[in-house]
C-alpha positions in Angstrom: 11.0 99.6 88.8 11.4 97.8 85.7 14.5 95.6 84.4 15.3 95.4 80.9 15.8 91.9 79.4 19.5 90.3 79.4 20.6 86.8 78.5 24.0 84.5 79.3 26.8 86.2 77.7 28.1 82.9 77.5 25.6 81.9 75.7 26.2 82.8 71.8 23.1 81.8 70.5 23.8 82.0 66.7 26.6 82.9 67.2 28.3 85.3 64.8 25.0 86.1 63.2 23.1 86.4 66.3 22.6 90.3 66.3 21.7 90.7 62.7 19.4 87.5 62.3 16.0 86.9 62.9 15.6 84.6 65.7 18.7 85.3 67.0 18.7 85.7 71.0 20.5 89.0 71.3 18.2 90.2 68.2 15.1 89.3 69.9 16.2 90.7 73.4 16.5 94.2 71.4 13.5 94.0 70.2 11.7 92.9 73.3 13.5 95.7 75.2 12.6 98.3 72.4 9.1 97.5 72.6 9.3 97.3 77.1 11.5 100.9 76.8 8.3 101.9 74.2 5.3 101.1 76.3 6.3 102.8 79.3 8.2 105.7 77.9 5.9 108.5 79.3 4.1 107.0 82.0 4.6 108.2 85.4 6.2 106.2 88.4 8.0 103.8 86.3 11.9 103.6 86.1 13.0 101.7 83.3 17.0 100.0 84.8 19.3 98.4 82.6 19.8 95.2 83.3 22.4 94.1 80.4 24.6 96.8 82.3 24.8 94.9 85.5 25.6 91.4 83.0 28.2 93.1 80.7 30.6 94.0 83.9 30.2 90.7 85.5 31.0 89.0 81.7 30.7 85.6 81.4 30.9 85.5 85.6 26.9 87.0 85.3 25.7 83.7 84.7 26.2 80.7 87.1 24.7 77.0 85.6 25.2 75.5 89.3 23.1 78.7 91.0 20.7 77.6 88.1 20.2 74.2 88.5 20.1 74.5 92.7 17.9 77.2 93.3 16.6 78.0 90.0 18.9 81.6 90.4 19.8 82.9 86.9 21.9 85.3 88.1 25.6 85.4 89.7 26.3 87.6 93.2 28.1 89.7 91.3 25.1 90.6 89.1 22.2 90.6 91.8 24.6 93.4 94.3 25.0 96.0 91.1 20.9 95.3 90.9 20.4 96.2 94.3 23.0 99.0 93.9 21.2 100.3 91.0 18.2 99.8 93.0 19.2 101.8 96.2 20.2 104.5 93.5 16.7 104.8 91.9 14.4 104.7 95.4 17.5 107.3 96.9 17.1 110.0 93.8 12.9 109.3 94.4 13.4 110.3 98.3 16.2 112.1 98.2 16.9 114.0 94.4 20.3 114.5 93.1 23.0 116.5 94.2 23.0 120.0 92.1 26.1 121.4 92.0 29.5 120.2 91.2 32.5 122.4 92.9 36.0 122.0 90.4 39.7 122.4 91.5 41.6 124.0 88.5 45.3 122.7 88.2 45.8 119.3 87.5 41.8 118.9 87.7 40.7 120.8 84.5 43.6 120.7 82.9 47.1 119.5 83.6 50.0 121.8 85.0 50.0 124.4 87.2 48.4 127.8 85.4 50.1 130.3 87.6 53.7 128.6 86.6 53.4 128.0 83.3 50.9 130.6 81.9 47.8 129.3 79.7 50.2 128.2 76.8 52.1 125.7 79.0 49.0 123.9 80.2 48.5 119.9 79.1 44.8 120.5 77.1 43.9 118.6 73.6 46.6 118.5 71.3 48.4 115.2 70.4 48.9 114.5 73.5 47.1 111.4 75.5 47.2 113.7 78.7 45.5 116.9 77.5 43.0 114.9 75.5 42.0 113.1 78.8 41.2 116.6 80.3 39.5 117.6 77.3 37.2 114.4 77.2 36.6 114.9 81.1 35.4 118.2 80.6 33.0 117.6 78.0 32.1 114.8 80.3 31.4 117.6 83.1 29.5 120.0 80.5 27.3 116.9 79.5 26.2 117.2 83.3 24.4 120.3 82.8 22.2 118.8 80.7 20.8 117.0 83.6 20.5 120.1 85.8 24.0 120.3 87.6 25.5 123.4 87.9 28.9 124.0 88.0 31.7 125.8 89.8 35.0 126.4 90.8 37.3 126.6 94.0 40.8 126.9 93.1 44.2 128.0 95.1 45.2 130.5 92.1 45.6 134.1 90.9 42.2 135.2 89.7 43.5 137.0 86.9 45.8 134.4 85.3 42.9 131.2 86.0 40.0 133.0 84.5 42.8 134.3 81.5 42.5 130.2 81.0 39.2 129.7 80.9 38.4 132.3 78.6 41.4 132.4 76.4 43.0 128.3 75.5 41.6 127.4 73.0 40.8 123.7 73.9 39.3 124.5 76.8 35.8 123.1 76.4 34.3 124.7 79.5 34.1 128.5 79.4 33.0 131.0 81.6 29.3 130.5 80.6 29.6 127.0 82.3 30.0 128.6 85.9 27.3 129.6 88.2 30.0 131.2 90.2 33.4 130.9 91.8 36.1 130.8 94.8 39.6 132.0 92.9 41.9 132.7 96.1 44.8 131.5 98.5 42.1 131.0 101.0 40.9 127.9 102.7 39.1 125.5 100.1 36.8 124.5 102.7 35.5 128.5 103.6 35.5 128.7 99.8 33.2 126.2 99.4 30.6 127.0 102.2 30.9 130.7 100.8 30.0 129.9 97.1 26.8 127.3 98.1 26.0 130.4 99.9 26.1 132.6 97.4 24.0 130.2 95.3 21.4 129.2 97.8 21.5 125.8 97.9 22.7 123.5 100.8 25.4 121.6 101.1 24.0 118.0 100.6 23.5 119.4 97.4 27.2 120.0 96.2 30.0 117.5 94.8 33.5 118.9 95.2 36.5 117.4 93.1 39.8 118.1 93.7 43.2 116.2 92.4 44.7 117.0 95.8 44.4 114.3 98.8 44.9 117.0 101.3 42.0 119.4 100.1 40.0 116.8 99.8 40.4 115.6 103.1 40.2 119.4 104.5 36.9 119.7 102.9 35.2 116.0 103.8 36.2 116.6 107.3 34.7 120.4 107.7 31.6 120.2 105.7 30.7 116.7 106.5 27.8 117.2 104.0 29.6 117.7 100.9 30.2 114.4 98.6 33.9 114.4 97.8 34.8 111.3 96.2 38.2 109.6 96.2 40.1 110.9 92.8 42.7 108.8 90.8 45.7 110.0 90.2 45.5 109.2 86.4 44.3 111.8 84.3 42.9 109.2 81.9 40.8 107.7 84.4 39.1 110.9 85.2 36.0 111.0 83.2 35.5 107.0 83.1 35.1 107.8 87.0 32.7 111.1 87.0 30.6 108.8 84.6 30.1 106.3 86.7 29.1 108.0 89.4 25.8 107.8 90.6 24.8 111.1 93.0 23.5 113.3 89.8 20.9 110.6 89.0 17.4 111.8 89.1 14.1 110.1 88.3 13.0 112.2 85.6 14.1 115.0 83.6 12.1 117.8 83.6 12.9 121.1 81.5 13.4 122.9 84.3 15.9 120.9 85.4 17.9 120.9 81.8 18.0 124.3 82.0 18.8 124.6 85.9 22.3 125.1 84.8 22.0 127.9 82.5 19.8 129.6 85.1 22.3 129.8 87.8 24.6 131.1 85.2 22.8 134.2 84.5 21.8 134.6 88.1 25.9 135.3 88.6 25.6 137.7 85.3 22.6 139.3 87.1 25.1 139.6 90.6 27.5 141.4 88.3 25.0 143.8 87.0 24.1 144.3 90.8 27.3 145.4 91.7 27.4 148.1 89.2 24.1 150.0 90.3 23.2 152.0 92.9 20.4 150.5 94.8 18.5 147.3 94.8 15.2 149.4 93.5 17.6 150.7 90.2 18.5 146.9 89.7 15.0 145.2 89.8 14.3 147.8 87.0 16.8 147.2 84.9 16.1 143.0 85.1 12.8 143.4 83.3 11.5 140.8 85.8 8.4 138.6 84.2 6.1 136.3 86.4 3.6 134.5 83.9 0.9 132.7 86.3 -1.4 130.3 84.7 -3.7 128.0 87.0 -2.4 123.8 88.0 -3.1 122.0 84.9 -2.3 117.8 83.9 0.8 119.7 81.9 2.3 121.5 84.5 1.1 119.1 87.4 4.5 117.0 87.6 6.7 120.1 87.9 4.5 121.8 90.6 4.1 118.3 92.9 8.1 118.8 92.7 8.2 122.0 94.1 5.7 120.8 96.7 7.8 118.0 97.7 11.7 119.6 97.0 11.8 123.2 97.7 12.6 124.1 101.3 13.7 127.6 101.9 11.1 129.8 100.4 8.1 127.3 101.6 5.0 128.3 103.5 4.2 125.5 105.0 6.1 122.6 104.0 3.6 119.9 102.5 4.7 117.2 101.0 2.0 115.4 98.6 2.0 113.0 95.7 1.1 114.2 92.4 -2.4 112.3 92.5 -2.9 113.6 95.9 -1.7 117.6 95.4 -4.2 117.4 92.3 -7.0 115.3 94.1 -6.5 118.4 96.8 -6.7 121.1 94.3 -10.2 119.9 93.0 -11.8 120.5 96.7 -14.5 123.3 96.7 -13.1 126.5 97.4 -9.5 126.1 96.6 -7.4 127.0 93.7 -3.7 126.4 92.6 -1.7 128.7 90.3 2.0 128.0 89.3 4.5 131.2 88.2 7.3 131.0 85.4 10.0 133.5 86.0 12.2 135.5 83.4 13.7 138.2 82.8 16.7 139.9 80.3 19.1 137.5 81.0 17.3 133.9 81.3 13.8 131.8 81.6 14.1 130.4 85.1 11.2 128.2 84.3 8.3 127.1 86.5 10.0 127.5 89.4 6.6 129.4 91.7 3.6 127.7 93.5 0.6 129.5 95.2 -2.4 128.0 96.6 -5.3 129.3 98.3 -8.5 127.7 100.3 -11.7 129.3 101.9 -11.9 129.5 105.5 -15.0 130.6 106.5 -15.2 134.6 106.1 -11.2 134.7 105.6 -9.0 133.0 102.4 -5.6 131.1 103.6 -2.3 130.5 101.6 -2.2 126.7 101.9 0.8 126.5 99.8 3.7 129.4 99.0 6.0 128.2 97.4 9.4 129.4 95.3 12.4 128.2 93.7 16.0 129.7 95.6 16.8 130.4 92.2 14.3 133.4 91.9 14.4 134.9 95.2 14.2 138.6 96.0 13.2 139.8 92.9 10.1 140.8 93.7 8.2 137.8 92.5 7.2 136.9 96.2 4.6 140.1 96.5 3.6 139.2 92.7 2.2 135.9 93.8 0.8 137.3 96.9 -1.2 140.1 94.5 -2.6 136.8 92.7 -3.5 135.2 95.7 -5.4 139.0 96.9 -6.7 139.2 93.4 -8.4 136.1 93.7 -9.7 136.3 97.7 -11.7 140.0 97.0 -13.2 138.0 94.2 -14.1 135.5 96.3 -15.7 138.3 98.5 -13.2 137.9 101.9 -11.7 141.0 103.0 -8.8 139.3 104.7 -6.0 136.9 103.4 -4.2 135.0 105.9 -0.7 133.0 105.7 -0.1 131.1 108.6 3.8 129.8 108.3 5.0 126.9 109.8 8.8 126.6 110.7 11.2 123.9 109.8 14.9 123.7 109.7 14.9 125.4 106.7 12.4 127.9 105.5 13.6 130.9 107.7 14.2 132.6 104.3 10.0 132.3 104.0 9.6 133.9 107.5 12.1 137.0 106.8 10.1 137.7 103.6 6.5 137.6 105.9 8.2 139.8 108.5 10.1 142.1 106.5 8.5 142.3 103.2 5.0 140.8 102.8 3.2 143.9 104.0 1.1 141.7 105.8 0.6 142.0 109.9 1.4 139.6 112.8 -1.7 138.1 113.3 -3.2 135.8 116.7 -4.7 132.7 116.3 -1.4 130.6 115.2 -1.5 127.5 116.1 1.3 125.7 118.3 4.8 127.0 116.3 2.7 128.6 113.4 2.6 132.3 113.2 0.0 134.0 111.4 0.0 136.6 109.5 -2.7 139.1 108.1 -3.7 141.3 105.8 -6.4 143.5 105.5 -8.1 143.9 101.6 -9.8 146.7 101.5 -7.2 148.7 99.5 -5.5 145.0 97.2 -2.5 144.5 97.5 -0.9 146.2 94.8 1.7 144.4 91.8 5.6 145.7 92.0 6.3 148.1 89.6 9.6 146.1 88.2 7.4 143.2 87.5 5.9 142.6 84.5 2.5 140.1 85.8 1.9 137.9 82.8 -1.8 136.3 83.8 -4.1 134.0 81.5 -7.6 134.3 81.5 -8.4 132.0 84.2 -5.8 134.1 86.8 -7.7 136.8 88.6 -6.7 140.6 88.1 
C-alpha cells in the first residue's frame, strides 16, 4: 500500500497563486502525485491510496502543530483513523474480494412515491424537483457501480406488471430492465425473496448488499440473512447518492475486463433463462444458445485473471487450490504440466475468461490438477468441453487414463454433482482422505458436446 503526498490544508503557500504558479506547494504536490501514479501504474501488487481525501475530510484539523513539535507526528488522530480505515478496506478487498450484488427496493428507494398508488406518471423522479433530481442522481450512482462489476437486482413489494411498466416507460428512469440481472417483485417476505434471487444468480449471501428505505424491512433481512450487508439508510433522498458513494464494500484491489463486463453477463444470463422457459428441453435450449469456448494456454497476458479464478472461485472448483500469480506461474512451468484458460460466449454475450483447467502427468496416468469454472456459465456443457481438452492432451502424451480427484469444501458440491452425474467418469479407488477419485478410460476419447463450438489455438490439443 502506497500513500500519495499531501500537505497541511491551513498552509496556503503562495496564497491564491499556490495552485497555478511554479513553486507553489499545491502545484508541486500535484506534480509529485502525478509522477508517483505514472510510476506505479501497471505495477502488480501495489495499491495507491489517496491521502489528500483523508486530509480534506478532516479540514484544518488534519494537522496539529503541537503533535509535530512534541512527537514529530504530522497528522491528527482523525487523519490516522481515516488512513487505518482505508488500509483495512484495501486488505479486506485483497483477502475477500468485493460485494458483487446490490439488491434494491423500488418505492422511495429508486424513485419517490408508491407506484401502485400513483402509477408511473405520479412518481417523483427527475424534472424540476429537488427530490426527483436526487433520485435520478442516485440511479446514476447505482449504474456507475456496474462499471466496477457490481450486479443489480430488485426485491420489492409491488405488483410486478405495474413496477416493470414504470422501469420501462418512465422517461426519467436512468436504470432500465437491461441493467438488472433479476428481480422478485411480489408481496412475499423480502428475506425469502432475497435468498431466492441470490440462489437463482448462483451467488453466496456474503456477496450481497440490500438497500431499502424501510427500517422494518432492513431489520427483517438483517436478522434472517446475517451474511447479507444491510446498511442503515438515510430518510432524506438528497443523501442517497452520497451514502452509496461512501460505501467501501464494493472496493476491488484491481479491475479486470471480466469485472467490467460482469453486470452485462448476468443480465444476459437472465435473458437466457427467459429463452429457456420458452423451449421444451434443456438440449433444445443449449442448441439455441450457440455456446463457444475459446481455449488458450496460460500466458503473461491472462495470468492475472487465471490467478483470480484460482483464488476466488468456490463452487465449480475441483481441488480449491490457492496460489499467488507468481506461485501459479512457477507451478505451470513444471515438467509434465499444462494449463489452459477458457473464454466463453454465446449469442447473448461474452462472459469473458471464466474457465481454467490444468493437468499433470502422474506415472502412467494424467491427473486434473485444477478444474475451475465461474458460476456464470454453469450448465452449458462448457464443463464437458474443458474435460475434452484435457483428455486430448492426455492421449497426446500417451496416457490411456484421465483422473480427477475431488477435494470437498463447504462450497464446491456443484463440482461434485458434475463429476457424479454428467462427466462420464467412473468413481475409482485410491482417493486420499476425503478425496473422491474419478477415472476415465481414454481408449474411445472424450467427445466435445455437439451444442458447443470449441475454438482452439495452435497450442491447444485437438
